[in-house]
KETIMAR-200845 format. One line per 3 residues: their letters; for each residue z, x, y negated of C-alpha. Coordinates in steps of 0.02 Angstrom, whole numbers, plus 50000, padded with zeros to 5 digits. Example, Ala and Ser with C-alpha at 12.3 -4.5 7.8 and 13.67 -1.06 7.14 Angstrom:
AS) 50390,50615,50225; 50357,50684,50053
REM end
This chain:
XXX) 46959,58606,49249; 47054,58588,49088; 47075,58783,49028
XXX) 47038,58829,48865; 46864,58860,48769; 46927,58941,48625
XXX) 47063,59059,48565; 47151,59122,48409; 47191,59289,48472
XXX) 47267,59373,48307; 47320,59456,48223; 47512,59429,48227
XXX) 47583,59373,48056; 47421,59313,47972; 47430,59134,47977
XXX) 47385,59103,48145; 47533,58946,48150; 47472,58892,47997
XXX) 47294,58862,48059; 47363,58797,48203; 47448,58666,48129
XXX) 47305,58611,48033; 47185,58615,48184; 47298,58501,48293
XXX) 47270,58356,48176; 47084,58349,48231; 47048,58223,48373
XXX) 46912,58343,48458; 47051,58468,48488; 47187,58512,48595
XXX) 47315,58639,48580; 47473,58649,48688; 47619,58582,48598
XXX) 47707,58751,48635; 47580,58872,48536; 47578,59033,48612
XXX) 47576,59040,48800; 47563,59241,48821; 47471,59220,48975
XXX) 47341,59348,48945; 47457,59494,48879; 47621,59471,48970
XXX) 47597,59551,49144; 47739,59462,49213; 47664,59294,49152
XXX) 47479,59333,49220; 47544,59365,49387; 47577,59183,49381
XXX) 47409,59143,49402; 47265,59029,49309; 47325,58880,49391
XXX) 47510,58881,49327; 47440,58918,49166; 47333,58743,49161
XXX) 47462,58659,49248; 47586,58727,49146; 47497,58686,48960
XXX) 47351,58599,48988; 47384,58470,49134; 47367,58335,48978
XXX) 47209,58364,48900; 47084,58216,48914; 46916,58185,48817
XXX) 46921,58345,48701; 46774,58448,48639; 46878,58608,48613
XXX) 47045,58668,48694; 47127,58810,48617; 47270,58937,48652
XXX) 47342,59019,48491; 47427,59181,48551; 47405,59319,48424
XXX) 47477,59471,48516; 47320,59438,48642; 47212,59546,48514
XXX) 47338,59687,48550; 47350,59704,48707; 47207,59803,48800
XXX) 47207,59713,48953; 47189,59554,48880; 46993,59537,48852
XXX) 46949,59582,49036; 47094,59451,49098; 47026,59331,48994
XXX) 46846,59355,49054; 46898,59354,49220; 46982,59175,49213
XXX) 46899,59079,49095; 46721,59159,49092; 46600,59222,48943
XXX) 46564,59095,48853; 46745,59089,48776; 46746,59072,48574
XXX) 46879,59168,48474; 46946,59152,48300; 47038,59314,48228
XXX) 47129,59308,48057; 47131,59476,47980; 47280,59519,47856
XXX) 47291,59659,47742; 47391,59763,47884; 47520,59847,47770
XXX) 47588,59663,47710; 47561,59619,47911; 47684,59755,47973
XXX) 47796,59728,47830; 47822,59540,47883; 47850,59574,48075
XXX) 47970,59702,48018; 48066,59591,47923; 48030,59449,48055
XXX) 48118,59581,48173; 48276,59621,48058; 48305,59430,48016
XXX) 48331,59431,48217; 48442,59576,48227; 48317,59672,48337
XXX) 48289,59819,48210; 48420,59906,48140; 48291,60062,48059
XXX) 48236,60081,47885; 48043,60010,47875; 48002,60191,47858
XXX) 48098,60264,47974; 48036,60118,48094; 47836,60161,48053
XXX) 47887,60358,48090; 47974,60310,48260; 47838,60189,48327
XXX) 47729,60294,48419; 47865,60383,48519; 47980,60203,48533
XXX) 47807,60140,48607; 47793,60265,48735; 47981,60190,48785
XXX) 47919,60024,48830; 47772,60057,48926; 47834,59982,49098
XXX) 47783,59809,49099; 47958,59735,49107; 47978,59794,48924
XXX) 47807,59717,48843; 47913,59594,48734; 48014,59755,48668
XXX) 47847,59835,48628; 47775,59695,48533; 47921,59690,48426
XXX) 47917,59864,48378; 47724,59887,48344; 47718,59863,48168
XXX) 47576,59991,48114; 47486,59960,48281; 47460,59791,48288
XXX) 47363,59802,48116; 47246,59919,48195; 47097,59796,48199
XXX) 46958,59884,48210; 47021,59976,48384; 47074,59799,48460
XXX) 46897,59723,48404; 46815,59848,48483; 46881,59846,48657
XXX) 46838,59636,48631; 46667,59674,48581; 46637,59777,48748
XXX) 46658,59627,48829; 46609,59493,48739; 46477,59449,48591
XXX) 46498,59475,48416; 46417,59309,48400; 46577,59222,48501
XXX) 46712,59286,48351; 46740,59204,48189; 46822,59324,48082
XXX) 46941,59252,47931; 47021,59360,47792; 47197,59296,47768
XXX) 47212,59312,47574; 47027,59284,47525; 46992,59144,47642
XXX) 47132,59064,47732; 47266,59049,47587; 47144,59048,47434
XXX) 46989,58936,47498; 47092,58847,47627; 46987,58686,47649
XXX) 46829,58786,47648; 46880,58897,47784; 46949,58744,47899
XXX) 46759,58683,47877; 46700,58860,47933; 46811,58839,48074
XXX) 46783,58686,48139; 46579,58718,48115; 46601,58885,48213
XXX) 46692,58749,48371; 46542,58643,48339; 46625,58493,48313
XXX) 46649,58358,48160; 46678,58464,48024; 46698,58313,47888
XXX) 46869,58245,47989; 46989,58226,47841; 47127,58355,47902
XXX) 47273,58398,47770; 47247,58579,47740; 47418,58604,47620
XXX) 47511,58650,47778; 47600,58820,47762; 47688,58874,47909
XXX) 47801,59008,47989; 47829,59079,47807; 47954,59212,47770
XXX) 48112,59146,47819; 48295,59201,47846; 48432,59156,47961
XXX) 48554,58999,47918; 48691,59036,48064; 48699,59218,48140
XXX) 48794,59131,48288; 48660,58998,48339; 48528,59146,48318
XXX) 48647,59277,48441; 48697,59121,48558; 48506,59080,48579
XXX) 48483,59276,48611; 48624,59316,48738; 48594,59306,48904
XXX) 48715,59241,49038; 48760,59115,49148; 48718,58963,49044
XXX) 48524,59023,49052; 48529,58997,49246; 48600,58809,49207
XXX) 48451,58766,49063; 48332,58817,49196; 48404,58702,49309
XXX) 48429,58567,49186; 48256,58582,49107; 48132,58622,49257
XXX) 47974,58646,49136; 47964,58824,49047; 47865,58733,48923
XXX) 48002,58614,48870; 48121,58758,48872; 48015,58853,48765
XXX) 47980,58709,48640; 48165,58664,48614; 48200,58847,48588
XXX) 48063,58856,48437; 48152,58691,48368; 48306,58756,48371
XXX) 48254,58905,48295; 48158,58833,48153; 48300,58715,48118
XXX) 48422,58872,48095; 48302,58976,47961; 48266,58931,47784
XXX) 48123,59014,47672; 48156,59169,47568; 48046,59293,47442
XXX) 48065,59452,47507; 48080,59621,47415; 47900,59688,47389
XXX) 47856,59867,47451; 47851,59991,47312; 47650,60057,47271
XXX) 47718,60228,47345; 47755,60162,47513; 47595,60060,47511
XXX) 47490,60215,47467; 47575,60298,47606; 47543,60177,47739
XXX) 47361,60156,47677; 47314,60342,47690; 47427,60372,47854
XXX) 47406,60230,47961; 47265,60125,47930; 47119,60224,47845
XXX) 47008,60277,47976; 47043,60116,48072; 46996,60022,47917
XXX) 46839,60105,47896; 46778,60057,48083; 46837,59886,48043
XXX) 46716,59890,47900; 46565,59958,48022; 46585,59830,48140
XXX) 46596,59680,48022; 46479,59745,47907; 46589,59710,47740
XXX) 46718,59793,47638; 46907,59766,47646; 46980,59738,47494
XXX) 47156,59819,47551; 47155,60003,47461; 47315,60019,47358
REM end
């Protein structure tokens, strides 16, 4: 079997791509060329079975101690822990990066706006989120639910508790995005390698910054990529492999974006978000981790 023995399961918009790109350099680690298989969170994909998952993403694994799946939305999906246990067993290791949930939510919102999948203001999207999610409960609407779950994907305490009901806490490595991954990258990477029980002295380029805030260069390219139609069936016939279709799509997407600095949220909005959406869950998270989160505005 060549299935994952470790996973980075979250949180979305919290530097998981940066961590993935750094770890890819290590000779003892295998991560699929397509970063996010979405096998354990998407109901439609999970139905394809674990053999399909292995053959599609991990068929080329050779002589690697650590095999990883980097799909940050696994943290959000309540059914994912049981699916992982059933498919991979009880000894999987998990890496979770925790970003200030206010910044995380705003980053995801900007991502949705950039891709023309959100036309509400940030505050209005937050107010309508719970109602919108209820409209996307069907399995076929899973990706739509993900896209508009701005504050919901930042309720870390609730989501981590869901995993700890199934897996042992010593199987988890928790990383703070701002304090550790960004400000103390080299030491954090060393901590990750020690957690995975592989050579932590191997020289890696830790100056990588992936998937930063961006804007679209050519909107017509983005709209064409999102558009459904007969051309999609033609591409499926020309490029049979789902993995390679995903890789090509991501390469086109990256080529069509450029970095930018977004307008920061006001202190009033940040304070309102902290108190209305995250305060109780942060207390739960602090109790689980036994450490204080410095996210209060």
